[in-house]
N, C-alpha and C positions, 0 to 999 in steps of 0.2 A: 907626283909621281904622274908624267901625262897618258895620254892613251898611246897617243902610236908606240907607246916605250912600252905598253904592259901590253899591249897588241903579243908581241914579239914575243914574251917570256913564257920559255917551257913549261909543260902542261906543273911540274915537280916543282918546279920554285915557286911556282906563282902562288899554288899551294900554300906553298910553305910561308910565305908573303900574309895570305892570305891565316893561318896557321894566329902566326906573329900580331896580327894586329888585334885578334880576338880574345887572345890573350892579355894583348893589353888594356882591351876596351871592355872583359868578358861580353859582353854583346853585343852585337855588331848585326844589321838588315844586309837583307840578301839587297835588295838596290843602293845600298851605301855600297856595299862590294862591288857591284855590274859598275860604278859612276868611277870605283874609285882604280878599280884592274882593263877599266874599259871593254868590259863582256859581257851577256845577257846577261837575264835574270836565270834562264833556261841554264848556261854555261852556269851558271855560280853556284843553283842546288846541284850540278851533279857535283863539281868540287866539292861542295859541305856532303854528299852524302855519301860520297867519299874517304871523308876525312870524321865523318861520326862514325864509317864503320869497323875504325880504327881506333877505335874513341878516346881520338882526342879534339872533337869538338863536340856538344851534343845538341840537336835539333831541333829550333821549337818558332812557335809558331815570328813567321819571317823574318827568321832569321837562322845565330847557332852563339849561345854561350861557351862560353872557356869548363870545360870538364870540371866537377868538386875538389878538387885538392888542399893539401894542407898549410899552404899559405893564404888559405882564407880562412885562416882562423884569427877569430875578436881580439883583435891587444887589448891590453889593458888601459885604463886612463892615463897613467904616466908615460906610457909608451906615447898612445895616440897626441897627446899634446903638445910637444913640441914639429911634431908633423903640420907646416901650414901656421907658426904660429900667427906669422904677421895678420896674412888675411882672415883668419880668424878673428882677432881681433878688431878688425874694419867690418867683415860681418858682425859682432856686437855690437860696436857700437853703432850700424846702422839700426839693427833688428832695437835697439834701446830707444831710437831718436821715432820710433812707432809709438811709444806706450807715453800716455797722458797724465796725469794726476787723476784720481778716482776712480781709472783703472781694475781693473781681475786680471791674471792673467794665469797660464800653469806653464809652465820651466821645464823641459825632458829635462835627461839625464845628457849627460857626453860634452866633449872639451871644445864645442863651440855657440853650444848653448850656459856654459862654465863662461866664456867671452862677455854675454850678452851680463850673464849676473852680474859682470864687473863693470859694465856698463852701467846698468842703470844706477848699481851702485855711488856711480863717482858722477850720478847727475843732482846735484845740491835743490834742481828746481823739483822734484819731483815729490810728492806726500800722498799719503790716504792711499795706494798701492798697493790691494792684494797681491802676492805673488805665490802658488800651490804651486807644488814640485815633488817630483819624485824620485832624487837626487841630493841625497845625504851632503854629498862635496856642495855642490849651487846651495842649500839652506844656509851652512856655512860662510857661504859668499858671502848674503845677502842677513847674517846678522846683523854690521855695522848700521845699516839700514836701519835698524830695525828702529820702530817710534815713525818715521817716515812711512815705512815697509808693512804691512803684516804677511810676516814666512809660515805658509801653515805644512808640512808635510804628508804625506798622503798615508803612506804610514805600509807591513807590505811584509814581505823577505827579502831581504839584503840581501844582492851581489855584487860579489868581494872585486868585480874584476873594475866593473862600475862608478858602483858605490850607490849603487841603484836601486830602492826598493820597489816589484811586482809581483805577483800574485800569489797567494791567496791575500785579500783584504784589500791590491791596492785598486782595485778596483770598484769599490764596492763604495765608499767616497767620491769617486771620478765620478760614476752612477747617478749622486745628488748633487753635482756644482753643473756652473756653468761661466763662464771666462766669457770673456769681451776674446781674448790672444790666445794661443797657444805657440808657441816657439816649441818647435820638433827637428830633435835632434835623427840621423840617419843614418847608413852606409851605402842610399846608393840613390838614384832620382831617376828616370827612366821617360823619357815622354809615353814610349807603349808600355812599357810595366812597371812605371808606379814608381812609388817611394816603397823602399824594401830595406831589411836591417839585418843585419848577421843571428841577432840571435832573440829566438822565437818572444820568453818570457817579456824581452822588453818591448818588443814588435806590437805584443797585444798592449800594453800599457799605452802604449803612442798613438795606436785605435784611439780606446777609451780617451783621453787629451783630445782626439781629433773632432770626436761627435760632442763635448762639451763642450768645442767652443763657439764663438759666432763670426771667428776667423783664423783658422789654419796658417801659420807662417814655417813651411822647411828651412830650418838655416842649415847651409851643406857649404864645406869649399869645395872647389870645383875640380878636385877629386873625385869624389862623389859622384860629378853626372856622367851620366850610360853606364853605370853600373846597376846590377842586377845582384839582388840574394835569397834567399831561402824565404826572411820572414816580410811577409806583404804587408805594408805598414797605410797604404792607399791610395788611390789610384789619384792621377794629378788633379782630375775635374774634381776633387775634394782638396785640395787646395790652392788660398788665395795666392797665396804668395813665395816665390821662393829666392830667397837674399844667398846670390855662394859670391863668388872671389872670380879673377882674369883668367886663374888657370883651368877655369871647365873651357874643355872644345867647343869650339864655335857648333860645330855643326847641329852639337846635341845642342846648343842653345837654342837655336832654330826652333830645333823639332820640337823642343821644348814652348816657345814661346805661339810656338802652330799651333797649338794644342787648345790657347786661348788665356794660359795661367797667366799672370804676372812675372815676369823674371827681372829679379836688379843686381848689376854686377857693381858689387864694390871695387872702387881702382886700389 
C-alpha cells in the first residue's frame, strides 16, 4: 500500500487494517507499521494504545502482539505434518547436507526435524553418526540406518501431541552431552524476541539442546518467521543458522539477517 493512499485513510479504517496485520503476523513493530501506513511513530503508538485499551492487541516493547486466543493452540504432530510439507522436505534435505560422517547431532522433535531425519537416512554416504533425540517418532525414522548410525533417545516423560520426551529426566542426559550440531524445531522465529515455542516443557528441552551443541541450527518453514509464542527457547544470537523456506516474509528475513545470523532459504 502506497504512503499517499494510507495517509488519507480514516482513523477507524487504519486501525482496523493495523489490527488485521497484527493478527496475521502475531507481532508487528512500531516502525514497520509507520512505514506501511505512511504515518509517524507517534501516531502508530496512539493507534496501538487505543487498540490495547479495547484488548484488541497487546502492547509489548517496540510494537504490539495479537492477544492470546484459543486459535493459537498446539497442533498435533499428525496435523502439522501436512502443512508446508514440500517446504519442510527441502529444509530437511539442506539440513542433512550439513552433517558429515563421524558427527554427533541432537535432533529435536517436530515435523520439520522429522524431514531432517528422513533425509539423513537417505544419505547412504553417512557413517558413524551419533544421533540423540527427544522424539520417539524421530528415533523410529532413524531405525533403518542403525549400523551406520547410533541412535540415542533422551528418556523422560512422554507428551502425546508431539511424541516427545520432556522433563523430568530428559535434561539429565542432555546436561552431560556435547554434540557437534543441534537441529531445533520451533513455533516462532523473530529478530527481537528470538526463537519461541507454544509448549513450555518442550521449550525447556530445546534450550538444553542448544546449550549442549557446538552449533545450533533452527529448522523452520516460512510460516514460523515473525511469530512470537510463550516459551522462550533462545535469543537469535544463541543461534548459528536458520534454515527456512521461500514462504517466509521478506521483511522478516531482512530483520533476521541484520542481527548477523546466517539465514538460508531453500527453494
